[in-house]
C-alpha positions in Angstrom: 20.1 -11.0 49.5 20.0 -7.6 50.9 20.8 -8.9 54.5 23.7 -11.0 53.5 25.0 -7.6 51.9 24.8 -5.5 54.8 26.2 -8.2 57.3 29.0 -8.9 54.7 30.6 -5.4 55.2 29.2 -4.6 58.5 26.7 -2.0 57.0 23.4 -0.7 59.2 21.0 -1.0 56.0 21.0 -2.4 52.7 18.2 -2.3 49.9 18.0 -4.4 46.8 16.9 -2.5 43.5 15.7 -3.9 40.4 15.0 -2.5 37.0 11.6 -3.1 35.3 11.1 -1.2 32.2 11.6 2.5 32.9 10.9 2.0 36.6 13.4 0.9 39.4 11.7 -1.1 42.2 12.8 -2.1 45.6 12.7 -6.0 45.9 14.2 -6.4 49.4 15.6 -4.2 52.4 17.4 -4.9 55.5 18.2 -2.7 58.3 20.6 -4.3 61.2 18.8 -4.6 64.7 18.0 -3.2 66.8 15.3 -1.0 64.7 13.4 1.7 66.7 12.2 3.2 63.2 12.6 1.6 59.8 14.8 3.8 57.2 13.2 1.9 54.3 11.2 5.0 52.5 14.1 7.3 53.3 16.6 4.8 51.8 15.2 3.8 48.6 14.5 7.8 48.2 18.1 8.6 48.8 19.4 6.0 46.3 16.7 6.8 43.6 15.1 10.3 43.8 16.5 11.7 40.9 18.8 11.3 37.7 22.2 12.1 39.5 21.1 9.5 42.9 23.6 6.9 43.6 21.3 3.7 42.7 20.2 5.4 39.5 23.8 6.4 38.3 25.1 2.9 39.2 22.2 1.1 37.1 22.8 3.7 34.2 26.4 3.8 34.0 27.0 0.1 35.0 29.8 1.3 37.7 30.2 1.3 41.4 29.0 4.6 43.0 30.4 5.6 46.6 29.5 8.3 48.8 31.8 8.9 51.6 30.0 11.7 53.1 26.4 11.8 53.0 25.9 15.1 54.9 27.5 17.0 52.3 26.5 15.1 49.0 25.1 17.9 46.9 23.4 15.2 44.5 21.0 14.4 47.5 18.2 17.0 48.6 19.0 18.2 51.5 15.8 16.8 53.5 16.8 13.6 52.9 20.7 14.1 54.0 19.2 15.4 57.1 17.0 12.4 57.6 20.1 9.8 56.8 21.9 11.9 59.6 19.1 11.7 62.0 18.9 7.8 61.6 22.7 7.6 61.9 23.6 6.7 58.3 26.8 8.8 57.3 27.9 7.0 54.1 26.9 4.6 51.1 28.0 2.4 48.3 26.0 1.4 45.3 26.9 -1.7 43.5 25.4 -2.5 39.9 23.9 -5.7 39.3 25.4 -7.2 35.9 25.0 -10.2 33.9 26.9 -10.1 30.5 27.3 -6.3 30.5 23.6 -6.1 31.2 22.5 -3.8 34.3 19.1 -5.2 35.9 19.6 -3.5 39.3 21.6 -2.2 42.1 22.9 -3.2 45.7 22.7 -0.2 47.6 24.4 -0.4 51.3 24.4 2.3 53.9 27.1 2.5 56.9 27.1 4.4 60.2 30.6 5.6 59.6 31.7 8.1 57.3 34.3 7.7 54.7 34.9 5.6 51.8 34.0 1.8 51.8 37.6 -0.2 51.7 38.4 -1.8 48.2 37.9 -5.3 49.7 34.7 -4.8 50.9 33.6 -3.3 47.4 34.6 -6.8 46.0 32.6 -8.6 48.6 29.5 -6.4 47.4 30.5 -6.6 43.6 30.5 -10.5 44.4 27.1 -10.8 45.8 25.7 -8.4 43.4 26.9 -10.5 40.5 25.3 -13.7 42.2 22.1 -11.6 42.3 22.2 -10.3 38.6 22.6 -14.3 37.9 19.6 -15.2 39.8 17.6 -12.1 38.5 18.6 -13.3 34.6 17.7 -17.0 35.3 14.2 -15.7 37.0 13.6 -13.7 33.8 14.6 -16.6 31.9 11.7 -18.5 33.5 9.3 -16.3 33.2 9.7 -15.6 29.4 9.7 -19.3 29.1 6.2 -19.7 31.2 5.1 -16.7 28.9 6.0 -18.4 25.9 4.5 -21.6 26.7 1.1 -19.7 27.8 1.0 -17.8 24.5 1.4 -20.9 22.3 -1.3 -22.6 24.4 -3.5 -19.6 23.9 -2.7 -19.5 20.1 -3.6 -22.8 19.8 -6.9 -22.3 21.5 -7.6 -19.2 19.4 -7.0 -21.4 16.4 -9.9 -24.0 17.5 -12.2 -21.1 17.9 -11.7 -19.9 14.7 -12.2 -23.1 13.0 -15.6 -23.5 14.7 -16.5 -20.1 13.2 -18.0 -19.9 9.5 -18.3 -16.1 9.4 -15.2 -14.2 8.4 -16.2 -11.3 10.3 -16.6 -12.9 13.7 -13.1 -14.5 13.0 -11.5 -11.3 12.5 -13.4 -9.8 15.7 -12.2 -12.8 17.5 -8.4 -12.2 16.4 -8.7 -8.7 17.7 -10.4 -9.2 20.8 -7.9 -12.4 22.0 -5.1 -10.7 20.4 -5.6 -7.6 22.8 -5.8 -10.1 26.1 -2.7 -12.2 24.7 -0.6 -9.1 24.0 -1.3 -7.5 27.2 -2.8 -4.4 25.3 -6.0 -2.6 25.9 -6.9 -1.8 22.2 -6.8 -3.5 19.2 -8.2 -3.3 15.6 -8.1 -4.5 11.8 -7.9 -2.0 9.0 -8.8 -3.7 5.6 -8.6 -2.6 2.0 -12.3 -2.0 0.4 -13.5 -4.0 -2.5 -12.4 -1.0 -4.8 -8.8 -1.5 -3.9 -8.2 2.1 -3.7 -9.5 3.0 -0.2 -9.2 1.5 3.5 -11.5 1.0 6.4 -11.5 0.0 10.0 -13.0 -3.2 9.6 -12.7 -4.3 13.5 -12.0 -2.2 16.6 -12.1 -3.5 20.2 -11.1 -1.5 23.5 -12.0 1.5 25.2 -11.8 4.7 23.2 -11.0 2.6 19.9 -11.2 4.3 16.6 -15.1 3.4 15.1 -15.7 0.3 13.3 -16.7 1.3 9.6 -14.7 4.5 9.7 -12.4 5.4 6.4 -8.7 5.2 7.1 -6.2 7.1 5.2 -2.8 5.3 5.6 -0.9 7.7 8.0 2.8 7.2 9.5 1.9 4.1 11.3 -0.4 2.1 8.7 1.1 3.4 5.7 4.7 1.8 5.9 3.1 -1.4 7.2 1.1 -1.7 4.2 4.1 -0.6 1.9 6.8 -2.1 3.3 5.0 -5.3 4.6 6.8 -5.7 7.9 6.1 -5.1 11.6 6.3 -2.0 12.9 6.6 -1.2 16.8 6.6 2.2 18.7 7.3 2.4 22.2 6.7 5.5 24.9 6.0 8.0 22.0 2.6 9.6 22.9 3.7 12.6 20.8 3.6 10.4 17.9 0.1 9.1 18.2 -1.2 12.6 18.9 -0.2 13.7 15.2 -2.4 11.1 13.6 -5.8 11.5 13.1 -6.6 8.1 13.6 -5.1 7.9 17.1 -5.4 11.4 18.6 -6.8 12.2 21.7 -6.8 8.3 22.7 -3.8 8.5 25.3 -1.8 5.9 23.2 1.8 5.4 24.3 3.1 2.4 22.4 1.8 0.2 19.7 2.6 -2.7 17.6 1.2 -3.5 13.9 1.7 -6.2 11.4 0.6 -6.3 7.4 -2.3 -9.2 6.8 -0.9 -10.8 3.7 -3.0 -12.6 1.2 -0.9 -14.1 -1.9 1.9 -11.6 -0.6 -0.4 -8.7 -1.1 -0.9 -6.5 2.2 -4.9 -6.2 2.0 -4.9 -4.8 5.7 -3.2 -4.4 9.1 -3.6 -5.8 12.3 -2.5 -3.6 15.3 -2.7 -3.4 19.2 -2.2 -0.2 21.3 -1.6 0.6 25.0 -1.7 3.4 27.1 0.9 2.3 29.6 4.1 3.6 30.0 7.3 1.5 29.8 5.5 -1.5 27.9 8.5 -2.8 26.1 7.6 -4.8 22.8 9.7 -7.9 22.3 10.5 -10.3 19.5 7.9 -12.6 21.0 5.3 -9.8 20.8 6.4 -9.8 16.9 6.1 -13.3 16.2 2.5 -13.5 18.4 0.8 -10.6 16.3 2.1 -12.2 13.1 0.5 -15.7 13.6 -2.4 -13.7 14.6 -2.5 -11.7 11.2 -2.2 -15.1 9.4 -5.4 -16.1 11.1 -7.3 -13.2 9.6 -5.4 -13.6 6.3 -6.8 -17.0 6.3 -10.4 -15.8 7.1 -10.0 -13.4 4.6 -9.2 -15.5 1.6 -11.7 -18.1 2.6 -14.4 -15.4 2.4 -13.1 -14.6 -1.1 -13.0 -18.1 -2.2 -16.4 -18.8 -0.8 -17.8 -15.6 -2.8 -16.1 -16.8 -5.9 -17.6 -20.2 -5.5 -21.0 -18.6 -4.7 -20.6 -16.5 -7.8 -19.8 -19.6 -10.0 -22.6 -21.7 -8.9 -24.9 -18.9 -9.6 -23.6 -19.0 -13.4 -23.6 -22.3 -13.5 -27.3 -22.6 -12.5 -28.2 -19.7 -14.9 -26.1 -21.5 -17.9 -28.1 -24.6 -16.7 -31.3 -23.0 -17.2 -30.2 -21.3 -20.6 -29.2 -25.0 -21.9 -32.4 -26.3 -20.6 -34.4 -23.5 -22.2 -32.4 -23.9 -25.6 -33.1 -27.7 -25.6 -36.9 -27.1 -25.1 -36.9 -24.6 -28.0 -34.8 -27.1 -30.2 -37.6 -29.8 -29.4 -40.3 -27.5 -30.5 -38.6 -26.3 -33.4 -37.4 -30.2 -34.4 -41.7 -31.1 -34.1 -42.5 -28.0 -36.3 -40.0 -28.8 -38.9 -41.1 -32.5 -38.9 -44.5 -31.6 -39.1 -43.7 -29.5 -42.5 -42.0 -32.4 -44.0 -44.7 -35.3 -43.4 -46.6 -35.4 -47.0 -50.6 -34.8 -46.7 -53.0 -37.2 -48.2 -55.9 -35.4 -49.8 -58.9 -37.6 -50.3 -61.3 -36.5 -53.1 -64.8 -35.4 -51.9 -67.6 -37.9 -53.0 -70.7 -35.9 -53.7 -73.9 -37.7 -53.9 -76.6 -36.7 -56.1 -80.1 -37.2 -55.1 -82.3 -37.3 -57.8 
């Protein structure tokens, strides 16, 4: 695509830039032969070195940016302008990659001639950029589809693993561990309500520098809203928010997602995942995935409660059976005593023989 663009307008160098999260990544470049020294590094820096750079401006403002005189352009640092002059590049144009009003990158073309690019060349580059944007959108759709299928299969495997577990704590550990991998987050945990119903504890914690399991948890600005409102919460690229929370302070957290664990419509806990990576975008797919994982945890918690209630009922039944058995035995004893009291006694007169 970069080669097509450069040759279509008689440019001397072109670079294709794509937006990935908060970063701008070069995905292709073409320098018209003969090439003695590659211009790639300098070209990329000129287009993206600061917020006012042409490539960044074209992507952010979704418009064509032209620089007819690179040598005198004040938005580009002097060392880079001097490098462009040394390579013989005197002007450039940056065209955004637009698909349904969404900007996914930019096509930047350099020319060895000073002056503005003529309108018909900008139209040609805009058409090429539109084709590139459509291709990028399609590739993203394929990636999302493959990611969705992979997550669906992973969730099915997790469900099978959970079905083979009889210990509810092992199930919760499995949900947190596999969830971290599935959600591409480094840390995770499960906060559960204590039996007293008035306090919370970190039941499960996985990942480096995670909160300690067994630690008492006070519902904060993240955990509290999830429990009260019974809905997901996502926080993206907000390290100051996490530094203000005692539970997450000093753990280098950038983004997080959490969801309530619901048992009979009651929020009995929170499942959450954390990352220290900048630019981690949390999608609706992430929200659906964590909700499914939370349901797995809820089933394990409810099964444990039912198991405990069943065990208590068995214990009470055994005690009651013992009491009934003892009661019946006492009734038989009392019956025989009563029967013995009611039986008449025949008294034989004693015969005395007198010997004389």
